[in-house]
SENU-151912 format. One record per atom (N, C-alpha, C): x, y, z. Coordinates in steps of 0.05 Angstrom, whole numbers, plus 5000, padded with zeros to 4 digits. Layout:
BEGIN
XYZ...
***
This chain:
BEGIN
381246102495382446362492381046532470380446402447379446552424376446592425375046482446372146502445370846712463372446872477371247052497372347332494371847462471372947732466371847942485369547902497368448102514368348022544369347792550369447702578372347662587372647612613375347562623375247312641377447182643377646942658378746992686377546862706378646872733379046582742381146532757381646252767379646172788378745922786376945802806378545632826380245452814382145292830380745152854378744992848377444842869375344982885374945242879372945392894370345432878369545222864367145232848364645242867362745402861360245402876358545152868356545092885354744882878352345012863351744922839349545052823346945062839345845302841343345342855343645432884346145432894346645522922348645752922348445912943350146142946352946062954354846232949357646182956358746422971361046382985362246612999365246563004366646783006369546773014371346642994370746662968372346532947374246742934376346642922378246822909377046942884375346802870374146912846372347152852371047152876369447382884371247622888373547572900375347802906376447922880376547762858377547862833375448002816372948002825370848132810370448422818369348572799368648852804365748882811364949102823362149142830360449142804358349002804356548982781357148752762359448622765360148402748358848142757358447962738357447692745359347482735359347252748361147032741359446802729360546682708359246462694360946212697359746002709361145752713359845532695361545342687360645122671360844862687358744692684358744432698357644222679358143972686356743752673353943732683351943732666349243742674348343502691349743272687348943032702350543002728353143032727354842982751355343242767354943472754355543732767358543772772360143622757363043662759363843902742365944052750366744292735367544222706366944402689367744382660368844642650370344622628371144862614369044952594369445182581367345282564366845102540368744932532368444752510367144492518366444462543365144222553367044012564369644052560371643862569372343912599373043702614373843732642376543872644376944042664379544162668381643952674384043972660386043772665388143862685388144112693389944212714388344422730389244482754387944712769388144972754390145012737390345262722388045292702386945072692384745082673382045062687381945102713379445132728378845432730376745512716376245802715373245862713372646122716370046222711370346462692368246522677368146752659366746982673367847212671366647452684365747652663363247742667362147942648361048182663360848402649360048652661357048672665355448492654352548512657351348232658349048212671347647962673346547882646345648072630344548002604346647882586349047982587351247872570351847592579352047542605352547272615350447082607347947172607345647002599345946922570346747112553347047052525349246852520351446882534353646682531352746412541351346402563350346142574348446012555346646172543344746062524346145942500348146072490349745962468351245712476352245702501353845472510352145222511349645242521348045002524346944902497346845092478346145002451348344852437350844952441353144822429353844562443353444542469354244312485351944222502350544022493348043942507348543842535350943752541351543642567352243852588352344102579353344322596351044432613351744502638350044662656351544922662350145142659351445402665350145522690351845622708350945752732352046032734350446232740351246512741351046612770353246752778353446852805354147142806353147282826353947562831356547572846357747812847360247842862359947772891357547812902357047752930357047452935357047292914356847002916353946902914352147082910349347002908348746872881347546632882346746492858344446642844344746682818342746832803341046662784342446462771341046322750342546062743341045862736342145612725340745542699342345472679341245432652342345162641340545002630341244762616339644752590340144542574338644512549335644482555334944372579332144332585330644582594332144782603330745022612332445192631331145392642332445592659331145602687332845612707331745642734333145892746331546082756332546332766331846362796333446532809332946602836330346772837328546712855326046862859324646892832323646662822322246672796319946862796318446872819316147052821316947342818319247422831320147692828320947752799322247562787323047602759320647642741318447482746316047512730314747792734314747882760313648142766315248362752317848342753319548542739319048542709318748302698318148282669315548422662313448362679310848492674310948792677312448872698312749162703314249302680316249162670317749272647315949292622314249082618312449092596310349312598309349352623307349562627308649842623311049872633312450122630312950192601313849992586314350042557311750102542309549962550306950012538306050302544306350382569305650662576307350862560309850802558311650992544310851002514310350772502309650762474306950912470305050882489302451012486302751312488304451412506304951702508306251802483308051652472309351732447307351752424305451562424303351572403301551822406300851882431299052112436300452372428302952412438304352662432305152672403305852442392306552432363304152512346301852422354299452482338298852782339299452912362298953202364300853352346303353272345305353412327304553362298303753122292302953052264300453212257298653242275296153382270296753682265298653792280299354072276300554122249302053922240303353952213301253922190299453722194297653662172295053812175294653942198292054082202289753902207290253662219288153472225287753462255285853282263285253252291287253062304288153132328289952962343288452792363289852602375288552432395288352592421285952622430285452772455284452562476286352492494285752272513283252312529282752562538280452612554277852592540277952612513275452602498274852322487276652122492276251852481274351702498272851522485271151332499272851112512271850972531273350742543274350542522272650492502273450292482275750412465275650672459277750792444280350802460280150852486282550852502283950582503282250372505283350102504284750052478283550142456284750112430287450252428287650492439290150642438292250492455291450392478293350242495294249992481292449852467293249612452295149682430294749912417296550002397299250062409299250192433301850242446303249992454301749782463302949532471304149402446302749412424303849292399306349432390306349702393308849852386311149772405310449732430312549662450313749382443311949202436312948932428314748942404313849092384315449122360318249252366318149462383320649592390322449402406321249242424322849042439324148842420322548752401323648552382325848672365325448922356327549052340330149082356329849172382332149212399333648952403332148732408333348472413334848382387333548422364334848342339337348502334337248762340339648922336341948832355341148782380343148682399344448422390342748232381343847982371345548022347344748202330346448262306349148372315349148542335351648662345353448442357352148252372353648032383354947862361353347802340354347642318356647792304356348052301358348212288360948212305360648232332362948232350364347962349362747742344363947472345365247392319364847562298365947492272368947432272370647592286373447532286374147252298372647172319373146912332372246682314370346732296369346522278370746532251372346732246373646762220375846552217376346472192378446262187381246362194383046172201385846232206387046372182388446592187389846732166388246952153385646982161384047192149384447462163383847682149384147952162382547982188380147862188378547882212379847742236381147512230382547362251384847532262386147682244388247862253387248072272384848172267383548362285383148242313382447992313381947852339384547852355386747782343389347772357389948052369389448262354390048532363388248602387385648522385383848572406384548432432385448182429386248022453388748142465390548252448393048362459392548612475390348742471389748982487388948922515388048672520387348582548389848512564391648692565394348652577394048582607395148362614395348282643392748192655390548142639388048072650387847772657389347612643389147322648390747252673389347162694390647102719390546802725390146642705389846352710392446222719394746302708397246192716398346352740398646222763399546372787402446452786403046652801405846742803407446572823406046462843407346292863406346012860408245822862407545532859408545382884407345152887408144972909409344712898411644642907412844382898412744192922411243982918410843782939412243522931413743412949415143162943413142942935413942792915411942592904413442352892412042132891412941902876411541912849413041912827411941952801411441692786409041662776408341442758408541552729410841502716411241622689409341492668407941662653406141542633407641392611410141462605411741312585414341232599414240992612416540912628419040862611418640762586420840712568422340982562420841182557422041442552423541542576422341512600423741592624426341442628426341182622428741022626430941112607430241182582432241282563433441542572431741722581432741992589434341972615433341822635434741812660437441662657437541462639440141332634442141512622441241682602442941872589444042072609442342162627443242362648445242232667444641992675446441862694449241802681449141722656451741672642453241922637451842152636453242412632454242522658453742392681454742492706452642632723450142642715448042772731447242592754446342712776445342562799442442652805440642472811437842552818437742722843435942922843435743112865432843142875431142942870428442952882426342962861423942852868421642852850419443012864418043172848416043362860413543382842411443482855408943542841408543842844408143982822407244262822404144252825403244302849400444252855398544432839399444682834397744862819397344792790399144622779399144552751398744252747398644092768398443802767400643702748403043812751405343732735407543612752408543382744410643252759413343312746415443342763418143382752420143252771422243152758424443032773427043182766428343282787430843432783433243252782435143332764437743202762439843422761442043382776444043602778446843502770448343692757451143662752452543922759453043962785454044222794456644312780458444132775461044202763460744342737458744272721458244392695456044612696455044662720452944862723450344782710449744522708447344432694445244312713442744382708440444272721438644152700437643912705435843782686433243712700431043722684428443642694427143452674426143232684424343062669421543132678419943222659417343342665415043172654412843152669410443012659408043192664406843282642404543452643402143302633399743342646397443182638396443222609397043452598396143512570398443512551400743632558402943662540404743422539404443232557406042992557408643022572410642872564413342862577415343012560417243142574419543252560421943282579424243312567426743342582427743622578428443762600429544032598432244042613434244172601436844202613437444502613438144622636438544912636440944982653441945222647444145352662443245632671443745692696443145962706445846102710445946352700448446492700448446702723450846792730451146982752449747252747449447322722448247582715445147572715444047342722441147312723439947192698441447162677440447042652440546742654439346602635439446312635439046212607439745952603439245812578437845552585435645492573434245242576433645112549434444862546433944712522432144482529430044432512428144222518427244082493426643822495425543682472422443682473421343922469418443962467417844152445415344172438414544362417414244642428414944832412414645112420411645182420410645292443407845352445407145622431409145772424408746022410409146282426409646252452410146492469413046572467413446842468416146942468417446882495420046832496421446782521422047052535422647032561423547262576426047362562426447632561428747742546431447642556431747562581434247462590434347152594432147022585431946732588431746602560433846502549433846382523432746092526430846022509429445762512429045632485431145522472430645372447429245102452427245052435425744802437426544632412427444382417428444212396426244032384423944032396421743862386421743592401419343462402419043222418420742982407421742992383423242772372426242782380427143002392429943022399430642832422433042712420433942522441435142682465435542532486436742652510439542742503441042592487443742662479443742922464441842962447441643212431441043452450439343412469438643622488441143702504442643502514445043552529447143702512447443612488449443742470448844032465446244092460445444372455445744532481445044412504445244562529448144642535450044492525452844562529453944742507453344672483454644812460453345082454450745122462449445372455449645582476450645512500450645702521452945902518452546152526454746342524456946292545459246412540461446382558461246582581459346522599458946702622459246542648459946672670460146532695457446422703457346162710454746042716454545972746452045942755451545862782451645562784452645462805452745172810450145092825448544922813446144832827446744652851444944662870445344492894442644372902442844132914440443992921438644142940439844292959438244432979437044692969437844782945436645032934435244992907435244752896434144712870431144772868429644702889426844762889426245062890427645202908427145492910428145632885430245532873431245652847429045632826427745402825425645352805423245532810422445562835420245732842420846022836423346102841424046382836423946442806424946242789424846282760422046292750420246122761417446132753416246402760416746502784415546762792416646992775419246992769420347202753419147202725418746972713417546962686414647052687413046962706410247032707409847332713411547452730411347732735411947892710413947802695414647932669412347892650411247652648409047592629406647762635405947792660403547952667404048252662406348352668406848632663407048702634408148512618408448552589405948492574404448292583402148202568402948012545400947932530401447762507400947922481402847902463402648062438400747932418399848092398398147982377399647762361402247792357403747592343403847332358404047342385404047102401401346962399399147112402396546992399396246862372397246982351397146862324398646602323401046592334402646352333401346132349400246192373398945992389396445882375394946062362392545982348393245792324395245872309396045712286397145442294398645432316399745172325397444992335395545112349393344962359391644852336391245012316389744932292391244702278393944722275395444512262395344252278395444272304395244022321392543892317390444062316387743962313387443812286388543932265388443802239390043542239392443542251394043302253392643082268391243162290389842972306387442842291386143012275383842922259384842722238387142772225388142602205389142342217390242352241391242112254389041922263386642042268384341882276382841772252383541852228382141762205382741482196381541382175382041102166384741072154
***
C-alpha cells in the first residue's frame, strides 16, 4: 500500500499472463485506460505470481498488477524491484494484452529488440541534429551581440562540419544525462514520503496523498461466493474451545463455507431466539477468530470479535468492537449481548444466513468504495503494521 504513490492496483485473480507471451480477454485489461501499462511480478525461477515485495499472494484478493500511465515509469519501477528482490521477474503489458518487456536481475528482454534499437538510434540522431541546429543558431545570436563571426554551415569544410556535428552529439549526450538525472531526482523526491519514518511530517503527507485516491483500490470485490467446504482448522484446540462455548450457550451449527475470493473459511452458528449469528473464521494471514453479531430491523448491526482492529473505520450503521485475539468465547458472547442496543432484531435462519452474509459484505464494500479511505485510517494501518513487524522481529530474536 505504502510503496506505490504514483501507480494503482488492479486485481488479477488468476488471470496472470505468461511472461513473454501476449494475453487477451482479462479483467485487468478492462480496468486499464488507453495508454496505460500493467506491471506484473513473478518468481524468476518458477514464474509463479508474486506481490511487489517478492512474497507469494496468500489470497486471490492479493493477486494484483500495478498500472502506470507510461511505459517509462513502469520500467523504472521494474528496475527498482529487481534490484531490491533478486528473485523477482517483472513483466510489462499494454492494455491490449501485448507483452512489452521482461526484466530480471540478469537483464532485459523486450518485444522487437531490433525495432527498439532503431528507435533508440533515431532518437539519438534526432537529438544530435537538434543540438547541432541550436549550436549554429546560438552562435549567430552570440556573434551579433559580440560582433564576431558566426558559424556559417555552407562555408565550413567537411572536417569542420564533422566537428560541429560531434559537438552537437556531445551536447545531446550531456542534455540526455542531465534530463535523466533530473527525472531520477524527481522520482527520489516523490518517494521520500514512502521512505520517511513512521510519525514524521513527510509520512503524514503520504497518508494525505493516498487518501486522495478515493475508490481506486478494486482488489476487494463487492460480490463474493460462499462454497460449502470441509474445514481443516489450523488450531483445532482453539476451534474446540469456541465451538463448545457456542454449543453450551444454545447455538446450533449452520454450515461451513469457503469464501473463494478471499480463501477464507467460516463456519456459521445460529441462535435465532436471541437474534445472534456467530462465525468461526480462518484466514490464511490473519489467523482464526470468533465473531458474534446481531442484525437489527432498521438495517444496523453489532458485531463483536476476538481479533485485532486493523485500523479501518466501521460502516456508520455497523458497530464492530474488536476485543483482541486473547479474548475468550465467553467474553465475546457477553459483549455481543450486553453492548447491543435495545432495538428490534432480525432472527437468523439457516436458509438465509449465507445470503445475509453476502449482502452485508456487499453493503460494506459499496460504502467503502464510495467513501474511500481517510488519511487517518492509512496512518492507523501503517502504525499497526509497523508495530506487528517490530513485535515479529523481537519474537524471532535470541
